[in-house]
C-alpha positions as CSV (number, residue, x, y, z in Angstrom):
1,X,21.5,-145.1,-49.2
2,X,18.4,-145.7,-47.0
3,X,17.9,-148.0,-44.1
4,X,14.4,-149.5,-44.4
5,X,12.5,-151.3,-41.7
6,X,9.9,-153.9,-42.3
7,X,6.6,-152.6,-41.0
8,X,5.2,-156.0,-40.0
9,X,8.5,-157.1,-38.3
10,X,10.5,-154.1,-36.9
11,X,13.6,-156.2,-36.2
12,X,14.0,-156.8,-40.0
13,X,15.9,-154.1,-41.9
14,X,17.3,-153.7,-45.4
15,X,19.8,-151.3,-46.9
16,X,18.7,-149.9,-50.2
17,X,20.5,-147.6,-52.6
18,X,18.4,-144.7,-53.8
19,X,19.1,-142.4,-56.8
20,X,17.9,-138.9,-56.1
21,X,16.9,-136.5,-58.9
22,X,18.5,-133.1,-59.2
23,X,17.6,-130.7,-56.4
24,X,14.5,-128.8,-57.4
25,X,13.8,-125.1,-57.1
26,X,13.0,-124.3,-53.4
27,X,14.6,-127.5,-52.1
28,X,17.8,-128.3,-50.2
29,X,19.8,-131.5,-50.0
30,X,21.3,-132.5,-46.6
31,X,23.7,-135.2,-45.5
32,X,23.0,-136.9,-42.2
33,X,25.8,-136.4,-39.6
34,X,24.7,-137.8,-36.3
35,X,21.5,-139.3,-34.9
36,X,20.3,-141.4,-31.9
37,X,18.5,-144.7,-31.7
38,X,16.4,-145.3,-28.6
39,X,13.2,-147.1,-27.6
40,X,11.4,-144.0,-28.8
41,X,12.2,-144.9,-32.4
42,X,10.6,-148.4,-31.8
43,X,7.5,-146.5,-30.8
44,X,7.6,-144.6,-34.1
45,X,7.6,-147.9,-35.9
46,X,4.9,-149.5,-33.8
47,X,2.6,-146.5,-34.2
48,X,3.8,-145.7,-37.7
49,X,0.4,-146.1,-39.4
50,X,-1.8,-144.8,-36.6
51,X,0.2,-141.6,-35.9
52,X,1.4,-141.2,-39.5
53,X,5.2,-141.5,-38.7
54,X,5.7,-143.5,-41.9
55,X,4.5,-140.6,-44.0
56,X,7.4,-138.3,-43.2
57,X,9.9,-140.2,-45.4
58,X,8.1,-142.4,-47.9
59,X,9.4,-145.9,-48.7
60,X,8.6,-149.0,-50.9
61,X,5.4,-150.9,-50.1
62,X,5.7,-153.0,-46.9
63,X,8.8,-151.1,-45.7
64,X,9.2,-147.8,-43.8
65,X,11.9,-145.3,-43.0
66,X,11.7,-144.8,-39.2
67,X,12.4,-141.1,-38.4
68,X,15.3,-140.3,-36.0
69,X,16.4,-137.1,-34.3
70,X,19.8,-135.7,-35.1
71,X,22.0,-133.3,-37.0
72,X,22.4,-132.8,-40.7
73,X,24.4,-130.4,-42.9
74,X,23.1,-128.7,-46.1
75,X,25.2,-129.9,-49.1
76,X,23.2,-128.1,-51.8
77,X,20.6,-125.4,-51.7
78,X,18.2,-124.0,-54.2
79,X,16.2,-122.3,-51.5
80,X,16.4,-118.6,-50.7
81,X,16.0,-119.3,-47.0
82,X,18.9,-121.7,-46.4
83,X,22.6,-121.7,-47.4
84,X,24.8,-124.6,-48.3
85,X,27.0,-125.5,-45.3
86,X,24.5,-124.6,-42.7
87,X,23.7,-127.3,-40.1
88,X,20.4,-128.1,-38.5
89,X,18.9,-130.2,-35.7
90,X,15.6,-132.0,-36.4
91,X,13.6,-135.0,-37.6
92,X,15.7,-137.0,-40.1
93,X,15.5,-140.3,-42.0
94,X,18.0,-143.1,-41.5
95,X,19.6,-142.2,-44.8
96,X,22.9,-140.8,-46.0
97,X,21.2,-138.0,-47.9
98,X,17.6,-136.5,-48.0
99,X,15.7,-133.5,-49.3
100,X,13.6,-130.8,-47.7
101,X,11.7,-127.8,-48.9
102,X,12.3,-125.0,-46.4
103,X,9.8,-122.3,-45.6
104,X,10.8,-118.9,-44.5
105,X,13.3,-118.6,-41.7
106,X,11.6,-117.9,-38.4
107,X,12.8,-118.1,-34.8
108,X,16.2,-119.6,-35.8
109,X,14.9,-122.3,-38.0
110,X,12.3,-123.3,-40.7
111,X,9.5,-125.8,-41.4
112,X,9.6,-128.3,-44.2
113,X,6.9,-127.5,-46.7
114,X,7.3,-130.6,-48.8
115,X,3.9,-131.6,-50.2
116,X,3.9,-135.1,-48.7
117,X,4.3,-133.6,-45.2
118,X,1.4,-131.2,-45.4
119,X,-1.0,-132.0,-42.6
120,X,1.5,-133.9,-40.5
121,X,2.3,-132.7,-36.9
122,X,4.1,-129.3,-37.2
123,X,6.4,-130.1,-34.3
124,X,8.1,-132.8,-36.4
125,X,8.4,-130.5,-39.5
126,X,10.6,-127.9,-37.7
127,X,14.4,-127.7,-38.1
128,X,16.6,-125.5,-36.0
129,X,19.9,-124.0,-37.2
130,X,22.8,-124.9,-34.8
131,X,24.1,-121.4,-35.1
132,X,20.9,-119.9,-33.8
133,X,19.8,-122.7,-31.4
134,X,20.0,-121.7,-27.7
135,X,20.1,-125.4,-26.7
136,X,23.0,-126.3,-29.0
137,X,26.4,-127.0,-27.5
138,X,29.1,-128.6,-29.6
139,X,30.5,-130.7,-26.9
140,X,27.2,-132.3,-25.9
141,X,25.9,-133.3,-29.4
142,X,25.6,-137.0,-28.4
143,X,23.5,-136.2,-25.3
144,X,21.4,-133.8,-27.4
145,X,20.4,-136.3,-30.0
146,X,19.8,-139.0,-27.3
147,X,17.8,-137.0,-24.9
148,X,16.5,-133.8,-26.4
149,X,13.5,-135.4,-28.3
150,X,12.8,-137.8,-25.4
151,X,13.1,-135.0,-22.8
152,X,10.6,-132.8,-24.6
153,X,8.1,-135.7,-24.4
154,X,9.0,-136.3,-20.8
155,X,8.5,-132.6,-20.0
156,X,5.1,-132.7,-21.7
157,X,4.0,-135.8,-19.7
158,X,5.0,-134.2,-16.4
159,X,3.3,-130.9,-17.4
160,X,0.1,-132.7,-18.6
161,X,-0.3,-134.7,-15.5
162,X,0.5,-131.8,-13.1
163,X,-1.7,-129.4,-15.1
164,X,-4.6,-131.8,-14.6
165,X,-4.1,-131.9,-10.9
166,X,-2.6,-135.4,-11.1
167,X,-6.2,-136.5,-12.0
168,X,-6.8,-136.7,-8.2
169,X,-4.1,-139.4,-7.8
170,X,-1.6,-139.9,-5.1
171,X,0.9,-141.9,-7.2
172,X,2.0,-142.1,-10.8
173,X,3.0,-145.6,-12.2
174,X,5.3,-145.8,-15.2
175,X,5.8,-149.0,-17.4
176,X,9.1,-149.4,-19.1
177,X,10.6,-147.5,-16.2
178,X,14.2,-148.0,-17.5
179,X,13.4,-146.2,-20.7
180,X,14.8,-142.7,-21.0
181,X,11.4,-141.1,-21.7
182,X,10.0,-142.7,-18.5
183,X,12.8,-141.9,-16.1
184,X,13.2,-138.3,-17.3
185,X,9.4,-137.7,-16.7
186,X,9.7,-139.6,-13.4
187,X,12.5,-137.3,-12.3
188,X,10.4,-134.2,-13.1
189,X,7.4,-135.5,-11.3
190,X,9.4,-136.6,-8.3
191,X,10.9,-133.2,-8.0
192,X,7.4,-131.6,-7.6
193,X,7.0,-133.6,-4.4
194,X,3.2,-134.0,-4.8
195,X,2.9,-137.7,-5.7
196,X,4.8,-140.9,-5.3
197,X,6.4,-142.2,-8.5
198,X,6.4,-146.0,-9.1
199,X,8.4,-147.7,-11.9
200,X,7.6,-151.0,-13.5
201,X,10.3,-152.8,-15.4
202,X,11.7,-156.2,-16.4
203,X,13.6,-158.1,-13.7
204,X,16.9,-157.6,-15.5
205,X,16.5,-153.8,-15.4
206,X,15.4,-153.5,-11.7
207,X,18.9,-152.7,-10.4
208,X,19.6,-150.1,-13.0
209,X,16.2,-148.4,-12.5
210,X,16.5,-148.3,-8.7
211,X,20.0,-146.8,-9.0
212,X,18.6,-143.9,-10.9
213,X,16.9,-142.6,-7.8
214,X,13.9,-141.2,-9.7
215,X,11.3,-143.6,-8.4
216,X,10.0,-144.1,-4.9
217,X,9.6,-147.8,-5.7
218,X,10.7,-150.1,-8.6
219,X,8.6,-153.2,-9.2
220,X,9.2,-156.1,-11.6
221,X,6.4,-156.7,-14.0
222,X,5.6,-160.0,-12.4
223,X,4.9,-158.3,-9.1
224,X,2.4,-155.6,-10.2
225,X,-0.2,-157.2,-7.9
226,X,2.0,-156.2,-4.9
227,X,1.1,-152.5,-5.5
228,X,-1.4,-150.9,-3.1
229,X,-4.5,-150.8,-5.3
230,X,-6.4,-148.7,-2.7
231,X,-4.3,-145.6,-3.4
232,X,-5.5,-143.6,-6.4
233,X,-3.0,-143.8,-9.3
234,X,-2.3,-142.5,-12.8
235,X,-0.8,-145.0,-15.2
236,X,1.7,-143.8,-17.8
237,X,2.2,-146.6,-20.3
238,X,5.4,-146.4,-22.2
239,X,5.7,-150.2,-22.8
240,X,2.4,-150.7,-24.7
241,X,2.2,-154.3,-23.5
242,X,-1.4,-155.5,-23.1
243,X,-0.6,-157.9,-20.3
244,X,1.2,-155.2,-18.2
245,X,-1.6,-152.7,-18.9
246,X,-4.3,-155.3,-17.9
247,X,-2.4,-156.1,-14.7
248,X,-2.2,-152.5,-13.7
249,X,-5.9,-151.9,-14.5
250,X,-6.9,-155.0,-12.5
251,X,-4.8,-154.0,-9.5
252,X,-6.2,-150.5,-9.3
253,X,-9.6,-150.8,-11.0
254,X,-11.7,-147.8,-10.1
255,X,-8.8,-146.3,-8.1
256,X,-7.0,-145.8,-11.4
257,X,-7.9,-142.2,-12.2
258,X,-6.3,-141.9,-15.6
259,X,-4.6,-144.3,-18.0
260,X,-2.2,-142.6,-20.4
261,X,-0.9,-144.6,-23.5
262,X,2.4,-143.0,-24.6
263,X,4.7,-145.6,-26.2
264,X,5.2,-149.1,-27.4
265,X,8.7,-150.2,-26.3
266,X,7.2,-153.7,-26.1
267,X,6.1,-153.3,-29.7
268,X,5.7,-157.0,-30.4
269,X,3.6,-157.7,-27.3
270,X,-0.1,-158.5,-27.9
271,X,-2.4,-155.4,-27.9
272,X,-5.7,-156.9,-27.1
273,X,-8.7,-154.5,-27.2
274,X,-10.3,-156.0,-24.2
275,X,-12.5,-153.9,-21.9
276,X,-10.3,-153.1,-18.9
277,X,-11.3,-152.3,-15.3
278,X,-11.2,-148.6,-14.6
279,X,-10.8,-145.8,-17.1
280,X,-9.9,-146.8,-20.7
281,X,-6.5,-145.8,-21.9
282,X,-6.2,-142.4,-23.6
283,X,-3.6,-141.9,-26.3
284,X,-1.0,-139.2,-25.4
285,X,0.0,-137.3,-28.6
286,X,2.8,-134.9,-27.7
287,X,2.3,-132.5,-30.6
288,X,-1.2,-131.6,-29.5
289,X,0.1,-130.8,-26.0
290,X,2.9,-128.6,-27.5
291,X,0.3,-126.7,-29.5
292,X,-1.8,-126.1,-26.3
293,X,1.2,-124.8,-24.4
294,X,2.4,-122.6,-27.2
295,X,-1.1,-121.1,-27.2
296,X,-0.9,-120.7,-23.4
297,X,2.7,-119.4,-23.1
298,X,3.6,-118.3,-26.6
299,X,6.3,-119.9,-28.6
300,X,9.2,-118.1,-26.8
301,X,7.7,-118.9,-23.4
302,X,7.4,-122.6,-24.3
303,X,11.0,-122.8,-25.5
304,X,12.2,-121.0,-22.4
305,X,10.5,-123.4,-20.0
306,X,11.7,-126.5,-21.9
307,X,15.2,-125.0,-22.2
308,X,15.4,-124.3,-18.4
309,X,14.2,-127.9,-17.6
310,X,16.6,-129.3,-20.2
311,X,19.6,-127.4,-18.7
312,X,18.7,-128.8,-15.3
313,X,18.4,-132.3,-16.7
314,X,21.6,-132.4,-18.8
315,X,23.9,-133.4,-15.9
316,X,21.6,-136.3,-15.1
317,X,21.7,-137.4,-18.7
318,X,25.5,-137.4,-18.7
319,X,25.6,-139.3,-15.4
320,X,23.0,-142.0,-16.3
321,X,24.1,-142.8,-19.8
322,X,27.2,-144.5,-21.4
323,X,27.3,-143.1,-25.0
324,X,28.0,-145.8,-27.5
325,X,28.8,-144.5,-31.0
326,X,28.4,-146.6,-34.1
327,X,29.4,-145.6,-37.6
328,X,27.4,-146.2,-40.8
329,X,23.9,-147.5,-41.5
330,X,25.0,-151.1,-41.0
331,X,25.7,-150.2,-37.4
332,X,22.3,-148.5,-37.2
333,X,20.6,-151.6,-38.5
334,X,22.1,-153.8,-35.7
335,X,21.3,-151.3,-33.0
336,X,17.7,-150.9,-34.2
337,X,17.3,-154.7,-34.2
338,X,18.7,-154.9,-30.7
339,X,16.2,-152.3,-29.5
340,X,13.3,-154.0,-31.3
341,X,14.2,-157.3,-29.6
342,X,14.9,-155.8,-26.2
343,X,18.6,-156.7,-26.3
344,X,19.9,-153.2,-25.7
345,X,21.2,-152.3,-22.3
346,X,19.2,-149.5,-20.5
347,X,22.3,-147.5,-19.5
348,X,23.7,-147.5,-23.1
349,X,22.9,-144.5,-25.3
350,X,23.3,-145.4,-28.9
351,X,24.3,-142.7,-31.5
352,X,25.1,-143.3,-35.1
353,X,27.6,-141.1,-37.0
354,X,27.3,-141.1,-40.8
355,X,29.8,-138.3,-41.6
356,X,33.1,-137.9,-39.9
357,X,36.6,-136.5,-40.7
């Protein structure tokens, strides 16, 4: 069974039964156990064509299978590299069952070598065995699926901005400040102590975002003009809302030293291609930053740095999030629609369990 999302209207979903052929030589079949649904998955849908997210798990014309992060167990293997019963963490479909074609085991995991995924971002093709994963802890599975993929992006945003000397700015402004990707990156930047961190959010999320304590100031979207536009700033755009982006660019103009387009939590907001004051937005593509840092630090060095930061962040994740567990793809459909229509509460962390005792 697959949960399909309408590409032109992300809040519309459909359950579809799929008959899989016999497992081919070199393939494995996996059952999905647990995955998270966050604003990050809405971004995957919004940028599905541009960043090729729809290609990971093909679907009928006009529909897509939005990838999710979670755990899956191998039910059948015709691969010499993976045994039935082994469990992995990685990039999954919202489906009960799916197939992969594992390459050789390396560094506690493997890469999917399915033909349709050739040429896609390698970071999304990697799967890690729970038994060999230094970040895996059985009692924090929900927090892992909720925050681990987001936190890696947050880690990369913080590293990218700091590595570039904050682009000469004195403050970093985040849109969609209540989103987990935003506030994890904000926490990392604030801990450096080099710049002020400003959060932009909807009026209903101001109190929650202020309570986090990761921002020096939290501002509702309607009050962007109250920011001091004379202080050089970097804009990290998680919302992808043209009106918010334009307001930030108008407020700072030439004092905006860099505009970083990361997400699209406001996926249904207009995305006008108007010429904006100041620097034009540059797309942030996490996999390319990962490749750069692996070249700089080596694979083990990169994992060590992310792991250390993750270990320090985990208590914060537990403190700021109320885990809400749903069961079955029907529950996933409702949560996804709530996220797509901005009805989900920022302090709720939604996980979906498809297999349980």
